matplotlib code that plots the C-alpha trace (Angstrom):
import matplotlib.pyplot as plt

x = [0.0, 1.3, 0.3, 0.9, -0.1, 0.6, -0.4, -1.2, -1.7, -4.7, -7.8, -7.2, -8.4, -8.4, -5.0, -3.3, -4.9, -3.8, -0.2, -0.4, -1.8, 0.8, 3.5, 1.7, 1.7, 5.4, 6.1, 4.1, 4.1, 1.0, -2.7, -3.7, -7.1, -8.1, -10.8, -12.3, -15.1, -17.4, -15.3, -16.1, -12.5, -12.2, -14.9, -13.2, -9.8, -11.2, -12.8, -9.5, -7.6, -10.4, -10.1, -6.4, -4.9, -7.5, -5.1, -3.4, -6.1, -9.4, -11.6, -14.0, -16.2, -17.4, -21.1, -21.9, -21.9, -20.2, -17.0, -17.0, -16.3, -13.3, -10.0, -8.4, -10.7, -9.0, -5.7, -6.5, -7.9, -4.7, -2.6, -4.8, -5.3, -2.6, 0.7, 0.1, -2.2, -2.1, 0.0, -0.2, 1.5, 3.4, 2.2, 0.9, 4.4, 5.0, 1.6, 2.5, 5.8, 4.4, 1.6, 4.0, 6.2, 3.3, 1.8, 5.3, 5.6, 2.3, 3.8, 6.1, 3.6, 2.3, 0.1, -1.8, -2.5, -4.4, -6.2, -7.5, -8.9, -10.3, -12.0, -14.2, -15.5, -15.3, -15.0, -12.0]
y = [0.0, 3.4, 6.9, 9.9, 13.5, 17.0, 20.1, 23.4, 26.9, 27.3, 25.3, 22.1, 22.2, 19.7, 20.9, 20.3, 16.9, 15.9, 16.8, 14.9, 11.7, 11.9, 11.9, 9.0, 7.0, 7.8, 6.5, 3.3, 2.4, 0.1, 0.6, 2.3, 2.5, 6.0, 6.4, 9.9, 11.9, 13.9, 17.0, 18.4, 18.5, 14.7, 13.9, 16.2, 14.6, 11.1, 11.9, 13.2, 10.1, 7.7, 9.3, 9.9, 7.1, 4.5, 1.9, 4.1, 4.3, 2.9, 5.5, 4.7, 7.2, 7.4, 8.1, 11.8, 13.2, 10.1, 11.3, 8.2, 6.2, 8.3, 7.0, 10.4, 11.8, 9.4, 10.5, 14.2, 13.3, 11.5, 14.5, 17.0, 15.0, 12.3, 13.6, 17.4, 17.9, 21.4, 22.6, 26.3, 27.5, 30.8, 31.3, 29.5, 28.3, 26.8, 25.0, 23.8, 22.4, 20.7, 19.1, 17.9, 16.4, 14.7, 13.3, 12.1, 10.0, 8.2, 7.1, 4.8, 3.5, 0.2, -0.2, 3.0, 3.2, -0.1, 0.8, 4.0, 1.9, -0.8, 1.8, 2.8, -0.8, -0.5, -3.7, -3.2]
z = [0.0, -0.8, 0.1, -2.2, -1.7, -2.7, -0.7, -2.5, -1.5, -3.9, -4.8, -6.7, -10.3, -13.2, -14.5, -11.2, -10.9, -14.4, -13.4, -10.2, -11.9, -14.6, -11.9, -10.2, -13.4, -14.0, -10.5, -10.6, -14.3, -13.9, -13.5, -10.3, -8.7, -7.7, -5.1, -5.1, -3.6, -5.9, -6.4, -9.9, -10.9, -10.1, -12.7, -15.3, -14.7, -14.8, -18.2, -19.5, -18.5, -19.7, -23.1, -23.4, -21.3, -20.5, -19.3, -16.6, -14.0, -12.7, -11.1, -8.3, -6.6, -3.0, -2.4, -1.9, 1.6, 3.2, 4.8, 7.0, 3.8, 2.8, 4.2, 3.7, 6.4, 8.9, 7.6, 8.2, 11.6, 12.6, 11.5, 13.4, 16.6, 16.6, 15.3, 15.7, 18.7, 20.0, 17.1, 16.5, 13.3, 13.2, 9.6, 6.5, 5.5, 9.0, 8.8, 5.3, 6.4, 9.5, 7.6, 4.9, 7.5, 9.3, 6.1, 5.0, 8.1, 7.2, 3.9, 5.8, 8.4, 7.0, 10.1, 10.0, 6.2, 6.1, 9.3, 7.7, 4.9, 7.1, 9.3, 6.3, 6.0, 2.2, 0.2, -2.0]

ax = plt.figure().add_subplot(projection="3d")
ax.plot(x, y, z, "-o")
ax.set_aspect("equal")
plt.show()
């Protein structure tokens, strides 16, 4: 199991998602399952890859308004309450760096990542 992320100072749009997924494809070089919520940019990005590179990804969508089914929510919760409790950033850059460091630690935790997914009770 792997965990990839990017933090941005602006809203995520289709063009940024396309760049991220191209980088993901370059990293893994095989078909990857992407599980997304219903952000409009997710649909547009999936349509782009389905037309341009249909063998790169399989897209699965979570039901609307079901954060309890999204393993990313458990990830954010762990960062907010587990690895960074009572953290008060000096500024946006400090928050950005601390969040990046916290999420990077998750990448190597082969106990927590499956637990986040298991917590959702999704059949994958």
